[in-house]
N, C-alpha and C positions, 0 to 999 in steps of 0.2 A: 690355212685359207688364203685366198687371194682377194684383195680389197682394192676398189677404186672409189675414192671420195675426193672431190675437188678441194674442199675446205680443209686446211691443215689442222685446225683445232678439233674438228669432228673426227678426222682420220686418226689423229694422235690419241684422242680419248678412246675411240673404239679399239684401236690396236692394243693399247695398254690394258683395257678391260678384258679383252679376249686372252691376252697373255696371262693375266692374273688367274683367270678361270682355267688355265691349262692348255690353251690352244694358241699356237703361234700364227701370226698373220703377216703376210707379205703385202705391203702397199705398192701397187703399180702406179707409176706416174704417167697418166694419160691426160693430155691437154690438147684441145678442150675436152672436158670430161665426157661429153656426149659421144666421143669417138669410141668409147668402150662399150657402148650400148649394144651394137650389133653382135659382137662376140658373146656378150652376156646372155642375150635373149635367145640367140639361135644355136650357140655352140657350148654354153655353160663354161666359157673361157675364164670367167671370174665368179667368185662365190658370193661376194657382197659388193653391190655396185650402185653408185648414184645414177639414177636414170630420170629422164623426163617423165612426168606423170602419164602423158598420153602413150608413151612407149610401153610403160608398165600395163596400162589398160589394154593396149593392143596385144601384148604378149599373153595376157590372161584370155582374151577373146579368141586367140588362135591356139590355145591350149599349150603354150610354152610352159615348162616346169619352173616357174618363178613365182615368188610370193612377195607381198608388200611387208616391209618393216616400217611401221608408221612414224617415220622421222622425215621432216621437211628440211631440205638443205638449201632451197632457194625459193623465195617468193618475190614478186615484183608487180607493180602496175603494168598494164599492157596497152592501154588505150593510145599511148604515145607512139606505138610501134608502126602505125600506118602513116606513111610519109609520102610527100610528093615534092618535085622540084618547082612546079609551076604554080603552086598555091591552090591546086584543085581541092575543093571541099569534099567531105565525106558524102554529101548529097549527090555528087556527080559520079559516084562509083560505078553504077550499072552501065554496061556498055564500054567500060574502060578496061585497060590491061593492068593487072596487079601481079607483081612477082613475089614469091615466097620461097624460102629455101627448100622446104619439103612440105607436102600437104599434111603430113601427120606431125609436123613440128608443133610443140605445145603452144608456143607463142601465137602461131597462126590459128590454132583451134580456139584459144581464148578470144582473140581479136575478131574472128568471124562470128563467134557467139554474140559478142557485143553488137556487131553490125546488124545482125538479124533482130536481136532483142531490143536494142535501143534506137536503131535508126531505120528499121524496116527494110533493109537491103535484101533483095532476092539474090542469093549467092549464085544461082544458076544463070543469072543475067550478067555476070562479071566474067571477063576474060582472064582466068587464073592461069598463071604460068609458074611451074615448079622446076627446081634445078637439081634436086637429089631425090633418091628413093627413101622410103622410110626405113626404120631399123629392123622391122620384122619381115623376114624374107617372103612370107606368104601373102603379104598385103599388096594390093594393086590400087593405084589412084582411081578416083571416079572417072567415068568416061567423059564428063564435062570439064575436066581439068587437063591442060596441055603441058607436056614435058618440053622444056626448052631444049634446043639442039645441043648435041654433045660439044663440049668445049665452051659453051656460053656460061657467063657468070652473072649472078644476081646484081652485085654492085656495079659491074661494068654496064650492064643493060640499063640499069636505073640511071646512073650518072650520065650516060650517053643519050638518054631520052627515048630509049626503045620500050620503056615501061612508063605508064602514067603514074603508078603508085608502087611502093615497095612496102613489104612487111618485114621490118628489121628491128631486132633488139640489140644484142651485143655486136652484131655486124654492121651497125649504122656507120657509114663513112662520115668523115669530117668535111663538111661542105656548107658554106654559108647560104646556099640556095635552098637547102632542105627545110621544109615546113611540115608540121604535123597536120594531117587532114582533119582531125577532130579538134575544133577550137578549145583552148584551155584543157588539153587532153589530161594533164595530171589532176586538175580540179575535177573533171568528169570522173576520172578513175577513183579519186578519193571519195566522191559522193556515192559511186557504185559500191565500193567496198564498205562504206558505212551502212548502206542499205542492206547489203548481203550479209554483213557480219564477218567478212574475211577478205584478205588480199589474194589474188590469184596465185595458186601454187604452180611452180615450174618443175622443180626436181624433188624426188623422194628417194628413199633407199629401197632397192630391190635385193632379194636373196634367192639364190637357187634353191629349189625345193630339196634337192639332195643335201646341200649344206645345212639347210634348216633342220632336217631330220638328224643328221650326223652330229651337228655342233650346236644343238639347241641352247645349252647353258651358256656357251660363249656368245652366241648371237643375242640372247636376252641381256647378257651383261653389256654388250655393245650398245644395245638400245638404251639401257639405263644411263650409260656414260654420255651418249649423245643427247639424251633428254636433259641431263644435268648441264651440259654446255649450253643448250638452247635456253634453259631457264635463266642463265646469266645475262641474257639479252634483256635490257630494261624495257624495250618496246614489245617484247613477246610476239614478234612478227612471224616467227617460223614455228608453226604448230607441231606438236608431237603427241602421239597417241591416236588410237582409232577414232574416238568420238570427235577429237579436234579436227581430224582430216575428213570426216564424213561429208560435211556440206560442200567444201571445195572440190573434192574428188568426184562426188556425185554430180555436180554441175558440169565439171569437165567431161565426164562420161556422157552426159546428156548432149552437150554440144558436139562431141566427137561422133556420136551416133547419128545426129541430124546431118552432119557433114560427110557421112559415108567414110569416116575414118575407122570406125569399128564395124565388123560384120554382124554383130549382135549386141543387145544390151549387156552391160556389165554392171551389176548392182554392187553397191558398196558392201553389203552383207556377204556377197560371194567372196570378195577380197578378204574380209575379216575371217570367214570360215576357213578358207584355204590356208591363211597364215597360221591360225590357231592350230589347225590339224597338223601342218608340217612341223611346227615347233613343239607340238605336244603340250600346249598351255591353254588356259582359259583366256578369252578375250580381255578380261580385266587385267591380266598380267601386262598387257600392252596398251593400257589406257582405253579399253573398251567397256 
């Protein structure tokens, strides 16, 4: 099997567990890890792949043959990802330009969900500009979202003042002028997480349906190994198992549907059923 997982500890544990079960695994070094997503969901170029949760939801909505292995590889607060150079507050968002790498980027989906839920922003009154297509080939951005011209870059447009705001996580440039648009963003994020009972999930593990059927024992062993690695985190911030992922993935799916990132609703029980069927196991085997 071919494996793409960004974290070395999870990748090593999964690879060894599969080997012990009798299946050899080749780890592909793809950095940043999201670069592997397009080949995984459209062409089955990888058997087991770390993917953004919204990419996995889109793949299921568009009937791509991939299933969820309920392991979280990345969680993080997201309120701080809305930034500006001029100190514009979140309340001034409507009528202004906001750049985001891709409309289906998971960070943007979470952030826009907060904007509507907590700040009453009408997303259709914002001048959204995106710079990349999503990972699922069939998907088209909403008609009320503008694609930046070919050759344009989010960081350059933001730093040169061609955007009023930017939505940036790992791609945030180092510049003393940058301010978060939500005051005390990390504090607001912590309060949100305390109220919801979870931190926003960014990345999970996806498995091709064909690999799940062919290598069920190995993939279940990989799940066990990655679960054990996650359990060593004293903070327990990266949930593992179907029930642990139910609330965050369900909310991400609801936000994505509202924002026209998904063409139809994707219920968590649909994900659970597809994974269980492909692997030939009961949901309880994977924390359900």
